[in-house]
KOLTOR-407215 format. One line per 3 residues: number of its first residue (from 1); their letters; for each residue x, y, z of N, C-alpha, C, O. Coordinates in steps of 0.05 Angstrom, whole numbers. Example, Ala and Ser with C-alpha at 12.3 -4.5 7.8 and 13.67 -1.06 7.14 Angstrom:
# residues 2
1 = as = 264,-114,156,246,-90,156,264,-66,156,285,-66,169; 257,-45,142,273,-21,143,258,1,157,268,23,161
END
This chain:
# residues 258
1 = mie = 1282,-320,807,1293,-311,834,1303,-276,824,1296,-255,834; 1317,-278,807,1336,-243,802,1306,-234,794,1305,-210,793; 1288,-242,789,1265,-222,768,1239,-217,792,1220,-202,790
4 = llh = 1246,-229,807,1231,-230,833,1252,-203,859,1243,-184,871; 1271,-209,858,1286,-190,868,1288,-167,856,1293,-150,873; 1287,-159,837,1279,-134,824,1253,-123,824,1246,-100,828
7 = taq = 1241,-141,819,1207,-136,829,1214,-115,858,1214,-91,862; 1219,-139,876,1222,-124,905,1229,-100,908,1215,-83,919; 1255,-95,896,1276,-79,896,1259,-45,910,1262,-33,932
10 = pyl = 1248,-40,893,1235,-10,899,1222,-12,930,1223,9,942; 1215,-25,939,1192,-37,962,1214,-45,987,1207,-53,1009; 1244,-43,979,1259,-42,1005,1267,-32,1020,1274,-39,1042
13 = pla = 1267,1,1004,1276,23,1031,1247,20,1048,1250,17,1072; 1222,19,1038,1205,33,1054,1203,1,1074,1201,2,1098; 1204,-21,1061,1198,-47,1088,1226,-41,1109,1226,-50,1132
16 = llv = 1244,-29,1099,1269,-19,1117,1253,-8,1146,1248,-18,1168; 1249,12,1137,1240,33,1151,1210,28,1170,1207,33,1194; 1196,20,1154,1173,0,1174,1177,-23,1191,1161,-32,1208
19 = fla = 1209,-34,1182,1205,-54,1209,1229,-36,1223,1245,-51,1231; 1236,-10,1227,1247,7,1242,1234,10,1257,1238,1,1280; 1209,27,1246,1185,36,1264,1172,18,1275,1156,23,1294
22 = gfv = 1175,-6,1265,1156,-29,1290,1181,-37,1314,1174,-53,1332; 1194,-32,1315,1220,-45,1338,1225,-15,1349,1238,-14,1370; 1219,4,1341,1211,40,1356,1187,31,1363,1185,36,1387
25 = dsm = 1167,21,1354,1146,29,1370,1128,8,1388,1106,13,1397; 1143,-17,1390,1142,-39,1401,1147,-23,1433,1129,-24,1449; 1167,-12,1437,1174,-11,1460,1179,14,1469,1193,17,1489
28 = agg = 1166,40,1454,1160,67,1460,1140,81,1447,1142,105,1449; 1118,72,1430,1097,77,1416,1115,99,1393,1138,95,1387; 1101,117,1382,1115,132,1356,1124,125,1321,1132,138,1302
31 = ggl = 1115,93,1327,1124,88,1297,1117,111,1285,1136,124,1277; 1096,120,1280,1084,134,1250,1088,155,1251,1076,170,1235; 1110,167,1274,1133,193,1269,1152,181,1238,1163,195,1221
34 = itl = 1152,151,1239,1170,142,1219,1160,122,1194,1173,113,1174; 1130,117,1202,1122,105,1170,1099,124,1160,1079,114,1149; 1100,146,1162,1079,158,1148,1093,175,1136,1082,184,1116
37 = pay = 1122,187,1142,1137,207,1122,1146,174,1099,1145,180,1075; 1152,151,1104,1165,139,1093,1139,124,1075,1146,113,1055; 1117,125,1081,1100,123,1062,1097,139,1035,1097,127,1014
40 = lah = 1093,175,1036,1089,191,1030,1111,186,1006,1105,179,984; 1140,191,1016,1159,191,997,1166,168,977,1178,169,956; 1155,146,991,1158,121,973,1131,118,941,1128,102,923
43 = gls = 1114,147,949,1094,153,928,1063,149,942,1046,162,929; 1053,137,962,1033,129,961,1011,149,967,1011,162,988; 992,150,949,976,177,958,959,183,982,946,167,995
46 = pal = 962,207,985,956,218,1016,929,202,1019,931,188,1038; 906,199,1008,877,184,1013,886,169,1019,877,167,1042; 903,147,1014,910,115,1025,930,118,1051,934,99,1066
49 = llg = 941,146,1053,963,143,1073,949,129,1101,952,105,1106; 936,145,1114,933,140,1142,923,114,1145,932,104,1166; 900,93,1127,891,72,1123,914,51,1113,915,27,1118
52 = tnk = 923,59,1106,940,35,1092,968,34,1122,982,14,1125; 969,57,1139,986,55,1159,977,40,1176,990,24,1189; 950,43,1177,939,35,1202,941,8,1210,947,-2,1232
55 = lss = 932,-10,1178,931,-33,1170,965,-47,1175,963,-71,1183; 991,-39,1173,1009,-43,1178,1015,-44,1212,1027,-62,1224; 1004,-19,1222,1019,-21,1235,1005,-39,1268,1013,-45,1291
58 = smg = 983,-42,1254,958,-56,1267,977,-88,1273,980,-96,1296; 986,-103,1252,1001,-125,1251,1005,-123,1263,992,-130,1283; 1039,-107,1265,1054,-109,1281,1045,-108,1303,1047,-129,1315
61 = tav = 1033,-88,1318,1024,-90,1346,1013,-106,1363,1016,-112,1386; 999,-115,1341,989,-153,1348,999,-173,1362,989,-188,1379; 1030,-170,1347,1048,-190,1347,1066,-180,1375,1072,-196,1393
64 = aag = 1073,-150,1378,1082,-139,1403,1057,-139,1424,1069,-143,1445; 1040,-138,1429,1022,-130,1441,1014,-166,1463,1006,-169,1486; 1022,-193,1438,1025,-212,1446,1037,-225,1461,1031,-239,1480
67 = rfl = 1059,-218,1450,1084,-222,1468,1090,-210,1490,1103,-222,1507; 1081,-181,1495,1085,-175,1520,1062,-184,1543,1064,-186,1568; 1045,-188,1529,1014,-196,1556,1021,-226,1560,1014,-239,1581
70 = ret = 1035,-238,1538,1042,-271,1544,1067,-268,1567,1067,-286,1583; 1080,-256,1568,1106,-251,1592,1098,-243,1607,1105,-254,1628; 1080,-220,1611,1080,-209,1638,1051,-225,1651,1048,-225,1675
73 = rtr = 1036,-234,1639,1016,-255,1648,997,-240,1662,991,-243,1685; 989,-222,1648,967,-194,1669,945,-211,1659,942,-226,1639; 923,-200,1693,895,-221,1684,883,-218,1663,889,-199,1649
76 = adl = 859,-237,1653,854,-234,1632,827,-213,1636,817,-202,1617; 819,-211,1656,787,-202,1665,796,-159,1665,785,-141,1652; 822,-157,1686,835,-136,1673,843,-120,1648,841,-95,1647
79 = lfi = 848,-133,1633,859,-135,1592,831,-128,1586,828,-111,1568; 806,-140,1601,787,-144,1583,768,-109,1579,758,-96,1560; 771,-107,1612,751,-87,1619,766,-65,1611,754,-44,1604
82 = maa = 795,-67,1613,811,-32,1591,805,-40,1571,786,-24,1566; 807,-56,1552,797,-62,1531,775,-46,1516,777,-33,1495; 754,-51,1531,729,-41,1528,728,-6,1540,715,11,1528
85 = vga = 743,-1,1561,741,26,1562,756,40,1547,748,63,1543; 779,32,1535,788,45,1516,774,49,1484,770,71,1472; 768,30,1477,749,36,1460,732,52,1462,731,72,1448
88 = vga = 713,45,1483,690,78,1488,700,104,1487,687,124,1479; 731,105,1499,757,130,1496,753,137,1471,740,156,1464; 770,115,1448,779,123,1432,749,130,1399,754,139,1376
91 = flg = 724,123,1410,700,126,1400,695,159,1409,688,178,1396; 698,156,1425,686,192,1437,702,215,1422,693,232,1407; 732,210,1433,760,234,1425,744,230,1397,729,249,1390
94 = ara = 746,207,1381,737,202,1350,713,226,1347,720,246,1334; 695,226,1354,670,234,1350,678,269,1359,670,289,1347; 693,270,1380,702,305,1389,721,319,1369,733,339,1376
97 = vsl = 724,307,1340,752,320,1328,741,349,1324,753,370,1329; 715,345,1313,706,372,1296,698,388,1331,684,408,1328; 704,382,1352,698,410,1375,723,419,1392,724,434,1412
100 = vpp = 745,404,1380,772,418,1396,787,425,1375,780,408,1358; 802,437,1365,811,450,1340,842,440,1348,853,446,1368; 855,419,1323,883,411,1327,900,427,1343,914,420,1362
103 = eav = 898,457,1331,927,469,1345,923,471,1383,941,472,1399; 897,471,1389,897,475,1417,911,449,1430,926,452,1449; 908,420,1417,923,396,1421,954,401,1429,968,397,1448
106 = ryl = 955,411,1402,990,412,1393,1000,435,1417,1024,435,1424; 986,450,1424,1002,467,1443,1003,459,1466,1020,468,1482; 985,438,1475,980,427,1499,1014,410,1503,1032,415,1519
109 = liv = 1012,389,1479,1032,378,1470,1063,393,1478,1082,385,1492; 1061,411,1468,1087,430,1469,1090,436,1509,1111,439,1522; 1072,437,1514,1075,444,1547,1072,414,1559,1072,415,1584
112 = llp = 1069,394,1552,1075,375,1565,1095,352,1558,1100,331,1570; 1105,361,1536,1130,337,1533,1160,342,1543,1177,326,1551; 1163,372,1539,1189,372,1558,1188,364,1590,1208,354,1600
115 = pva = 1171,367,1602,1168,353,1627,1173,330,1625,1190,321,1641; 1163,315,1609,1160,283,1603,1196,274,1605,1210,264,1622; 1201,284,1580,1224,284,1572,1251,292,1596,1274,282,1595
118 = vfl = 1245,303,1607,1267,311,1627,1260,289,1658,1273,276,1674; 1233,296,1651,1227,262,1677,1243,244,1679,1260,239,1696; 1233,226,1643,1247,210,1644,1286,207,1648,1297,187,1655
121 = aar = 1297,228,1642,1321,233,1649,1331,234,1666,1352,223,1671; 1313,254,1687,1320,255,1716,1316,229,1743,1329,219,1762; 1296,227,1731,1284,196,1752,1302,171,1739,1296,158,1719
124 = kgf = 1324,167,1755,1340,141,1744,1323,116,1750,1319,97,1735; 1317,119,1771,1305,85,1775,1271,85,1771,1257,72,1787; 1260,99,1752,1230,95,1747,1231,76,1724,1244,72,1704
127 = gfs = 1208,64,1739,1197,42,1724,1225,5,1718,1231,-13,1703; 1229,15,1742,1246,-13,1740,1242,-34,1755,1251,-56,1754; 1220,-18,1774,1214,-44,1796,1179,-28,1800,1170,-6,1800
130 = dts = 1168,-61,1804,1137,-58,1805,1129,-49,1833,1142,-58,1852; 1106,-29,1837,1105,-21,1864,1073,-26,1864,1064,-15,1884; 1057,-35,1852,1032,-34,1849,1013,-49,1871,989,-47,1877
133 = srf = 1038,-69,1883,1026,-75,1898,1008,-62,1928,992,-74,1942; 1017,-36,1932,1012,-13,1953,988,-6,1942,974,4,1960; 979,-7,1925,941,-6,1910,927,-36,1916,935,-59,1914
136 = seg = 907,-27,1923,883,-46,1926,877,-49,1901,883,-33,1884; 859,-81,1897,855,-88,1864,829,-66,1863,830,-58,1840; 814,-57,1872,800,-39,1857,816,-16,1847,818,-9,1824
139 = all = 829,-4,1871,847,18,1863,858,19,1838,857,40,1825; 869,-3,1830,893,-13,1804,868,-9,1781,868,8,1763; 847,-30,1786,821,-20,1761,820,6,1760,835,18,1744
142 = srs = 804,19,1776,803,42,1774,818,63,1759,809,74,1739; 848,69,1773,868,72,1764,868,75,1727,868,95,1712; 867,45,1724,875,37,1698,855,47,1674,861,50,1650
145 = cli = 834,51,1685,809,54,1670,813,71,1658,815,72,1633; 814,91,1675,819,129,1673,842,138,1652,845,156,1636; 858,115,1662,883,125,1645,871,108,1615,867,124,1597
148 = afg = 865,85,1608,853,75,1594,835,91,1574,835,88,1550; 820,108,1590,800,119,1575,805,152,1563,799,160,1541; 817,167,1584,834,188,1578,852,190,1553,848,201,1532
151 = isf = 872,177,1561,895,171,1526,880,160,1509,887,167,1487; 858,143,1509,851,134,1480,834,159,1472,838,169,1450; 811,169,1493,811,196,1480,814,214,1459,803,224,1439
154 = ydg = 843,215,1479,860,231,1471,868,223,1437,872,239,1419; 870,190,1434,885,177,1404,865,180,1392,869,183,1368; 834,182,1401,817,178,1382,822,216,1367,825,226,1344
157 = llg = 822,225,1392,820,265,1378,846,262,1356,841,262,1332; 869,259,1366,891,266,1353,918,241,1347,927,232,1325; 925,234,1373,937,208,1371,972,212,1373,984,195,1386
160 = pgt = 985,229,1362,1010,227,1375,1021,221,1397,1017,237,1416; 1033,203,1399,1058,200,1429,1029,181,1447,1028,180,1472; 1008,169,1430,995,154,1448,1011,134,1464,1014,133,1488
163 = gtf = 1017,125,1452,1033,87,1464,1056,102,1495,1055,98,1519; 1078,123,1476,1087,136,1500,1072,146,1523,1080,138,1545; 1052,163,1523,1038,171,1541,1027,153,1563,1029,157,1587
166 = lal = 1008,120,1542,1006,97,1574,1029,88,1577,1027,69,1593; 1049,90,1571,1062,69,1585,1075,87,1607,1085,78,1628; 1075,116,1600,1087,128,1626,1062,131,1648,1062,130,1673
169 = afs = 1045,135,1635,1016,138,1654,1009,114,1672,996,117,1693; 1018,90,1664,1014,64,1683,1032,65,1699,1029,61,1724; 1047,70,1692,1081,64,1706,1079,86,1739,1082,81,1763
172 = rac = 1073,109,1722,1074,124,1748,1050,126,1765,1053,127,1789; 1026,127,1754,996,122,1761,990,94,1782,981,94,1805; 997,78,1771,999,57,1788,1014,38,1795,1007,17,1807
175 = gyd = 1044,47,1785,1064,32,1803,1075,14,1783,1099,8,1787; 1058,3,1755,1075,-22,1743,1097,-15,1737,1102,9,1735; 1115,-34,1733,1144,-34,1721,1148,-21,1690,1131,-4,1685
178 = llr = 1160,-24,1677,1155,-4,1655,1151,-33,1631,1139,-26,1610; 1157,-53,1631,1153,-77,1615,1120,-74,1622,1106,-62,1606; 1107,-87,1649,1086,-88,1649,1071,-61,1632,1055,-66,1614
181 = sta = 1078,-31,1641,1062,-13,1631,1059,-13,1598,1040,-5,1585; 1082,-22,1589,1092,-13,1556,1066,-49,1545,1050,-48,1526; 1068,-68,1558,1043,-86,1546,1020,-75,1554,1008,-76,1532
184 = lak = 1004,-64,1570,989,-55,1582,976,-31,1557,953,-27,1549; 1007,-16,1550,998,12,1527,990,-14,1494,971,-14,1478; 1013,-32,1498,1004,-42,1472,972,-51,1466,960,-43,1446
187 = lln = 962,-66,1485,943,-72,1476,923,-51,1469,911,-49,1448; 920,-32,1490,899,2,1475,908,8,1457,890,18,1443; 932,9,1443,943,14,1417,926,0,1392,918,8,1370
190 = lvs = 924,-22,1408,913,-49,1385,885,-45,1380,872,-51,1361; 878,-33,1409,842,-32,1402,848,-11,1387,859,-18,1366; 844,22,1393,853,33,1370,853,34,1348,838,46,1333
193 = nla = 874,20,1341,882,17,1318,857,0,1295,849,6,1273; 850,-24,1313,840,-36,1302,803,-29,1288,788,-36,1270; 802,-17,1305,774,5,1313,780,29,1284,764,34,1267
196 = ala = 805,41,1285,805,63,1267,810,48,1230,803,56,1208; 826,24,1240,833,11,1214,799,0,1198,794,4,1174; 784,-10,1214,757,-17,1204,730,12,1186,712,8,1171
199 = tfl = 739,33,1195,731,58,1185,747,54,1158,735,49,1136; 768,57,1160,781,66,1134,775,40,1114,772,43,1090; 775,20,1125,770,-11,1103,739,4,1092,733,8,1068
202 = alg = 724,9,1114,691,12,1102,696,37,1082,681,38,1062; 714,56,1086,710,76,1069,733,69,1035,739,88,1020; 740,49,1030,753,43,1018,787,58,1010,801,62,990
205 = rvd = 792,63,1046,814,78,1034,843,66,1057,854,73,1078; 843,42,1034,873,23,1044,883,14,1020,873,10,998; 901,13,1028,914,1,1000,923,-24,1004,947,-27,1007
208 = lrl = 902,-53,1007,910,-71,1018,935,-83,1016,948,-89,1037; 946,-90,987,973,-103,979,990,-94,993,1000,-108,1011; 998,-66,989,1018,-52,1003,1017,-59,1038,1035,-70,1052
211 = gla = 994,-50,1047,990,-52,1077,995,-84,1085,995,-87,1109; 997,-100,1076,1000,-131,1087,1016,-129,1081,1031,-126,1100; 1034,-128,1050,1064,-125,1054,1084,-118,1076,1104,-129,1087
214 = mgv = 1070,-94,1077,1082,-74,1102,1088,-86,1124,1109,-87,1136; 1059,-100,1131,1057,-108,1153,1071,-133,1171,1072,-138,1195; 1082,-147,1142,1103,-165,1152,1129,-151,1165,1139,-155,1187
217 = agm = 1133,-141,1153,1161,-122,1153,1152,-112,1183,1170,-117,1198; 1133,-101,1194,1124,-82,1212,1121,-109,1244,1128,-108,1267; 1108,-130,1229,1111,-152,1253,1134,-150,1255,1141,-136,1274
220 = agn = 1157,-163,1235,1185,-172,1243,1195,-147,1262,1210,-152,1280; 1188,-127,1258,1194,-101,1277,1192,-101,1304,1209,-93,1319; 1171,-110,1309,1155,-105,1336,1160,-135,1342,1147,-141,1363
223 = yag = 1169,-150,1334,1173,-177,1341,1207,-169,1364,1211,-173,1388; 1220,-159,1345,1248,-161,1349,1253,-144,1372,1266,-151,1391; 1240,-122,1368,1227,-94,1397,1229,-111,1411,1249,-121,1420
226 = ahv = 1200,-120,1417,1194,-142,1442,1202,-156,1456,1198,-162,1480; 1222,-164,1433,1248,-190,1443,1266,-175,1458,1274,-186,1479; 1275,-149,1452,1304,-133,1461,1282,-119,1490,1290,-122,1513
229 = alr = 1264,-110,1486,1248,-104,1510,1249,-131,1533,1265,-129,1551; 1230,-156,1531,1235,-174,1551,1256,-181,1564,1259,-190,1587; 1273,-175,1544,1308,-187,1554,1320,-162,1570,1332,-172,1589
232 = kga = 1324,-138,1571,1330,-119,1581,1311,-99,1600,1319,-82,1616; 1283,-105,1593,1269,-87,1606,1271,-51,1606,1273,-36,1586; 1270,-44,1631,1265,-14,1630,1293,-3,1622,1292,19,1611
235 = wai = 1320,-16,1626,1348,-12,1601,1343,-7,1579,1361,5,1567; 1317,-15,1561,1319,-11,1535,1292,4,1531,1293,15,1509; 1268,9,1543,1241,16,1543,1251,51,1551,1243,70,1538
238 = rpm = 1269,54,1573,1266,85,1588,1281,106,1559,1273,128,1553; 1302,92,1546,1315,112,1531,1296,115,1508,1292,138,1501; 1284,95,1496,1267,96,1469,1247,112,1482,1239,129,1466
241 = lfl = 1235,115,1505,1214,134,1511,1224,163,1501,1215,177,1483; 1247,168,1520,1248,198,1520,1260,199,1486,1254,219,1472; 1273,183,1478,1273,192,1443,1251,198,1425,1253,211,1404
244 = vsa = 1222,185,1440,1208,186,1421,1198,213,1425,1191,229,1408; 1199,216,1464,1180,243,1471,1193,265,1453,1179,277,1437; 1226,272,1457,1240,288,1442,1228,295,1413,1219,317,1406
247 = sll = 1230,269,1397,1227,269,1369,1196,281,1364,1192,298,1347; 1176,270,1380,1152,275,1378,1150,310,1378,1141,326,1361; 1165,315,1407,1164,356,1406,1175,366,1382,1166,387,1372
250 = gki = 1197,352,1370,1214,368,1349,1190,370,1325,1181,391,1315; 1181,342,1318,1163,344,1297,1140,374,1290,1138,390,1272; 1121,366,1329,1104,379,1334,1107,409,1314,1097,418,1294
253 = vwd = 1134,420,1342,1144,447,1336,1149,458,1300,1141,478,1289; 1168,433,1286,1173,440,1263,1146,442,1247,1145,457,1228; 1125,429,1255,1097,430,1242,1080,451,1234,1068,455,1212
256 = mlr = 1082,469,1261,1078,493,1277,1091,519,1261,1080,541,1256; 1121,510,1254,1127,539,1240,1136,536,1217,1152,553,1209; 1126,512,1195,1118,507,1175,1108,538,1160,1098,538,1138
END
């Protein structure tokens, strides 16, 4: 037992950070802001970084998506259509990577993220109640699919803040409360993560052992975060969205200034 603990000790800081990332990601997205630097600090090869991170994050996202969707009881046909549309968007976004300079997307995020943070701070009642009943079923489906395609396209193109943008868009454009919006965001995150993971596995750019081990920590973090979100609802999700938006903006500015 002592020998096992001694062997596992170097992995404990990484596991704690992956757990924290899963906790945050389950409510607001942005877990990669924590896990990517953590994997690099652990000594993982940059060639294996993105694939290994996708493996552990996919495991965690699957747990959060399952919990949220089970509790929010969203119609299965709507989920299937949105997942299919999101998959197409993510694929086309990945194909378009060479056509759009990453710097252009970063500048766009610098323009978009401050208003998002201000909006969350100023609109005290945002996301607490579900007002989607004011839309017809057809209108909800078309709005949901436009969001799924557009933001999944962005996810395939670049990706930072995808979960945050999805949750805010579903709540603002469709009238869903933040709990249901987060559930839908987790589903689309999972679809795009699995598509990317399949690519990395085919290329041999995944450390399976490390990814699976950290995936367990990520699953625990996502489970805990989803539990808090389901109990506290928008009270827990709103401040986390604000925190992730501000952190993402800070990272982008820092990367551009380096």
